[in-house]
N, C-alpha and C positions, 0 to 999 in steps of 0.2 A: 723492397719493404719501407714503409714511412711509418716515422716516430714524432711524436710533438713532446715538446719541455717545455715547459712556462720560466719565465723570467722576467725581467722588468730592465728598462732603460730609465736612465736618468734625464729627464727635459726640466731644465732651470732647477727649482727645489722639489721636484714632486718626481712620483715615480709612475711610469708605465707600462701596461702590463703587454710582454712582448711573448709572442709562440715561435718558437725556433721550430721547424718544421725540416726535418732530413730524411730524404730519398734517397734510396742506395738500389741503381740499376744495372745490368750489364752494357759493357761498353769498354774504352780505353778507360783509362786510371785516372781521375779527376775530381777534384774536391772545389769547387765553386760554392760563394757566398752572395746569395742577392738579398735586398729589401733595404736600401739606403744604408749599407754602411759607411763608413769612412776607415779612410786606410788601417788602424789601429784594428779595427774589425776585422777586414780583410785580412791580415799579417796571422791571425787569430789560425789559420788554415796551418801555417807551419809549427806553430804553438801545438794546437792539437794532435797532429798526426805526432809530433814527438813525444808529446804526455801519455797517449795512450798506445804507444810500443813501450815505452821505459816503465808503463804501469803493468805491463803484464799481459796486456790486451793484444787480439790483431785487428790491423787497421786492413780495411775491405781496399784492397788493390781492383775496386770497380769506381763507377761514376758516382759519383756522392753530388746532390743539390742540399743546398742549407737555405733556407728561407725564413727570415726573419721579419714576421708579420706582428702589425700591420706595415705595409710597405711604405706609407707615407711618412710614416714616424723615423726622423735620422737615428741610426744608431753610432753612439760614440764610446771607445775607450776598452779597454779589454774585458769588464766586466761577463763579458759573453762566452769566454773560452767554456768553462764548466757546463755549461747549457750546450755549447755544441758538442763537446765531448759525449755527453751525457746522451744527446741525441744519435749520433756515431753510432755506439755502444748496442742503445735498444733498434735503431735499425737494421743492425747488423744481427742480430737474434743473441748478443753478449750479454744483455739486458731484459729484464720481462717490461716491455712497454706498458703495458698495461698498469701494473704497479706506480705508473707516473703521474697519473691524474691524481689532484690534491695537491701536489707537489709541487715548489719553486726552486729552484738552484740560483746561486748568483756567488762569481768570484773569477779570477785572474789564474791562469796555470803556466807554472814553469816548463821550462822544457824535460824536467825529471820525472815531473806529475804532481808535486808539490800545489796546494792552492795557496794563493796570493790573496790579500784584501784589496776590496777596491773601493773607492770613492762612494759614498751614498747609500751605506747598507742599512742605516735608520728609517730612509726615506724607501727604501726595499721593502723591508720589515713592516711597513706602513701601508705598503701596496699589497704587501699579502694578507693581511689584516680586512682591508677594504676589497678584496675580491673574495672573501672565505675562504681559500686556500686552508690546507690544513698544516703545510708544515715549510718549512725552510733549510735550504742546506746551505751554509758558508762557510769560508775556512776558519780554522778557530781563534783565529786574532780579531774577527769580527762577531766572534758570537754575540759576548754582552754586550755590544753596541745595538746587534739587533734583538736581542733576548730584553730591554728597555721597552719594548712595545708590548701591551700585554695581550694575551689571547693567542698567541703567535706562539708556534711548537719549533723552536730553533733546535737543528742538529748540527754540532761544528762537525767540520771534518777538513784532515789533515793533509790526504791525498786523494787524488782522481780514484785509485782504488776504495780508500775506505768509504767515499760520496757513492761510489757504484754498489757498494755492499748493504751500505744503508738504506738505499734505496731500492736495494732486489730484495730486503725485507731478511738477508744472510746476517748482520751486525746492528746491532740497538745503538740507538746514538747515545754518544758520551754525553754526560753533563755538562752543561754551560759553564766555561771556567770564571770564576767570579773576576769582575773585574777590580774592586778592590777598593778603598778607600784613597782618594787624593793624598800622597804624602806631603800635602803644602805646609809650608809655616803658617803662622798667622799672618794675616790680611798689615795689619801695621809692620810686621819685618819683614814682609812681600814688597810692600808698596812703599817702604819709606812711613814715617810717622810723622802726623802734622805737625807735633812736638820738634820737631827738628828746623821748622821753619821760623824765624824772628824778625819782629818787627811790620810785619802786613797782618792787624789783626783786622781790620775790614776787608780784606782780600780771604781769607779766612772765614768770615760772616757771610759776604756774597757767594762763598762756594759750597757754604753750608744751607745755605737757602734753595741753592741750587740742585744739590744733591737731595732734597729733601719732598722736592716739586716737580725733577726730573725737568731742571729750564735749560735754555741756553745760556754758556755765559761766555764774553769777551774779556778777556782781560789785555791791558793795553799800558806799556810802561817801557822805562829804558831799559837794555841789556841788563843781566847778573842780578835784577830783583828778586826772582824766584819766582815768575811767572809759571817757566817749564818745572821747577818743584812742585809745586803747588797741586799742578792738573794731574803730575803721575801720582800723588798720592789720593787722588779724588775717589779711585774704586775703591780705599779702604775703609770710607766712611760711606761707601752705600750698602744698601739693606742687600741680605743673600737672595738669590736667585728663587722663584719660585720653582716646582718641579715642572710645568707646562713652559715658563718661560727657559729653563735649562733645556726642555725639550727642543725646544725652537734654534737657541744658538749651539745643540749638538749636531741639530741635522745642518745648520749655515754650513759649521766646519766641517764636515764629515762630505758635504758636497764639494768643498773648495780643496779638499784632500789634506787639512790642517789637522782634522781628530785626529791623535793620537791616544791610547791607552784603553781604547774601547768603551768607557764606562761613559756617565753623564757628567758634561761639561757644570760645574759647580763653582765657578769663579765668573764675576761679571767681566765682560771683554774690553781690552784697552787697545785701541788701534791707533797709532801716532805715523800714519803715511809721510813720507817726502816730498817736498815743495814741487815736484817736478811730476806727480803722477798726473794722469791722463784723465779726462772726465767717464770714459770708459772704467778704468781702475778705481777711480774714486764712487761712483754709482752704479756699476754692475756694464756689462755690455760685452761686446768684443764679437768676432766670427760666429762664435756658439758661445749665449750667454753664462756669463757666471757671474757670482757675486761678488761685488766691487766691496772696498773697506767700510763703506756707509751699510754693510749689509754684516759684513764682519764683527761692526760694532752694536749690532742687534740687542739690545737689553742693557746696553754698556755704555762705554764714551770712545766717542769717534774726538781726538786730539789733533787741532790742526796748528801745529807751531811755525811762528813765522808767517802768519796767515795772507799777509801784503805780497809776499812772494810766490800763492800758488797761483797759475794762470788764473785766467777771468772766465776762460768756457768751463773748468772745473769745479769752480766754484757756486758761477751759475746752474749748474745742473743740480747741483745739491739744493736749490730752493723748492723744487716739487716734493722730493723725497722727505725733507724738513716738515713740510706740510701735510701732506698726505700718510706718511709713517711705510711707505713702501715706494720700491722704482719700478716701474712699468719699463720692460724690453722688449721690442718690437723688433724681429726679426723672420723674416720670410714668411711674412700674413700671419705670422705665430707669436703670439703676446707671454714673455715671461714676468712674472712680480716677486721680485725678491723682498723681504722686509725691512725696514728700514726705521724702527722705534730706538734710536740712539738719543743719546746726551751730546749736544755738540760743543763742544769747550777749544776756544781760540787765544792765540797770544799773537799780540802784534806790537810793533815799535810805533812812536809817535810820529817819527820821521824816518828817511833812509838811513841817517847816522846812529839814529837811534837815543839821543840824548836833546830832544826838544827841552827848550826854556834851560838849559845849561847855556851862559853865554860864555863860559870858558871851552865847553867841548864841543857844542854844538857850530856848525860852519853851513847848516844848509839854508838856502834862500825862500822866500815865503811862496816861492813859484815852484821851488824842490818838493817842499811840502805839501802843496797844494795838488803836484801831479801824484805824490803817493797815495794821497789819501782817497783820489779818485779812482785808484785800483778796486775798491772797494765800494761796491754798487750800493744806493739807499736799500733797496729789495732786499739785499742779503744782510746787512745791518739791521734792516727789523725785524730778521727770523730771532736777534737774540734776544733773552725776556730781560738780562741781565749783562750791565756792563761796568766792570771792576778797573779805574785806573791805579795803577801801584807806581809807587813813590819810591826813591830809595831813601830808604831812612835812617834817623840821626842814628849816632851810635849808642849815647845812653839808651834810644827806644829802642834797640836790636838786644843787648843787656840786659832792660828790665823786664821783670813778668817772666811768668811761665806761660808758653803758648797752651791751647787745650792738645791733648793729646786724641789720635783718632778714635777709639775706644769709647770714648765716650761721646763724641762727635756724632758717631756712626748710632750711638743708642738713641739718642735725640731725634736723628735721620728716621730711623725705625718705627720712631714713637710716632714722627708726626706721617711717613707712610703707612702705617697701620690705620689712623683715622681718616684718613683717604681711601683706602681700602675697603672699611665701612661705607663710605658716602657716596663710593662709585661699585657697588655692589651689582649686579646682574646689568653693568651698561657696557663692559667690556673697556675701560679706561682703567688706567693701573696709576695714575700720579695727576697732580694738577695742569703739570705741563702739557698734557693732551686733551685736555676741556679744549671745546669749539665755542662759539659764541654762544650757543643756547644752553649751553651748559655752565658757561660763566653765570650768564642773568639768572638760569635756575639755584647754583649750588653756591656760588659766592657768598652771597648774603650782605651785603656791603649795609653797615649804619648809615643813616640820615646823613652824617657827620661826614664819613668816610664818602659817601658819594657824591658830597658837595664837593670835596677838597680835591677828585678825581675829574668832576667836571669843569672846576674852575682851572686845571691842568690843562684839559683840553680847549678853554676859552683864550688862555695865553697862546696858543697855538704851537704847546710844546708835545701835544700829542696828537695823532691821527684814531680814526675808529679803531684802526686794529691795536695800536700802541696803545689805546682805553682798556681795551681786551687783556693785554698780554699784564698791564700791571695789575687790571684785575685778579688775575692769576696768580701771580707774585707775591699780592697783599693776601689772598687764601694762604699761601704756603707759611705766609711769617705767620699769620693768624695762627696755623697749624703747629709751629714750633713753639707756638707759644699757649698749646692747648685752649684756643676759645674757639666757640662757636662760631661768632660772628665775624667779621672784618671791622675792625675800627678805623680811624682817624689815625692815627699812628703806623697801623699797618701799613696802611696806603703810601704815609707817607716816607717811609721807609722804602716802599718797593717804589715811588718815583725817583728817590735820590740815587738808586742802581740804574737808572737811565738814562741819567743827566753824566757827561761827559765835561770832566773838569778840563782836556785837553786840545777838546774841539772837534772829535772822531765823533759827530751825532747820531745817535739814534735817532731818526726821526721818522717821519710819514713811510 
């Protein structure tokens, strides 16, 4: 007898419909899985056999062949266990095969018959909606994640027997458990508050501009001045995720196996990989393409501490994702696209010892400094809209004044982002940092004086054509923070000042 069960395979960040065809014939007992399955899927035979028997069903002592169609699509992971088990039960007559039409199933099986959650449940639920199927059976732990997709009936099941009874019409699906609201402390408490950083007013202003416009920021300075401390407080001043952004982030983390709790990811990601990371670990890839740190930072912050210590190959691999907002990985004549809309924030030292300019502490030669700075290519440096040089502040400056609090800065950043949202409505652009050259010309709206200042900087050979575009984008953000519809000369001056390097690490053409 032949039975068909619908499930889904994860391909990149998308789901692909897979039909599990199970045929049972007379012959020597055997259980074979075909259809370009990897080792985890082939091992499912033993898990399915034990789960079926331990759930009180009969496992057929006949020749069983399971085909995962389409055969050209590689099937990876244990998420096919439930579909294979249901197919065996339907093909052996223990389950009404006709009732399986319109249903999809997805989940891993334990030897005792319990259902375990798998990676990519949100993408699977989106595939169910796209294919027009009626409902989806998933483990209880994954039900809240699947229910994030509208117009999909989700049936949670704790065991194989419960799933079989739901599909056979003998049991009504239980309500989807509430994922609940995340019990997270306030952002200022979770990430630290800007008020804890003293003596770095200029750096805080640069970080506020970067947050308001989604601009890339490079901080340079000696050890201990607060570069990492400032970067880790950046998520606390960013606006909240929209629902569309939250769904995209949740999908990435679910496919990567990092999503916990089943609900919607509510906070912007902050990723800080170690400087020994490989290119595929940073932008995605591998034998079976998986999202890298750049995709895990989607709609959030990717922080590269000790930027000059990263392998040059890894840093150069970031150039295309930074420009395109996506990383395209080609394997086996198939392309997978991973989203990479993130803010790049980096920190570096001015020289190998980190104390350039301090004659008492720095012993680096000019050759050492030049060799150290050549680790960063001009093409990569030009991807940074803002450069902030931090210095060791004098003691009176550290003790004087009260630094701004994160909640107050976040309010100004959110107001600037709302102005940008109204300006970019219907364009697919979320913030100034994502504007291309055409949008800059149309929407930056520089006054004649501001345009003259920008052209003067270009004529001094301090800027390239792409540098002019980036200055205009930053100036537009400065104007948004000032609630100005037009970009004036002082806004351009501020943007130009944040592209100059007082220590020699030029952001050039």
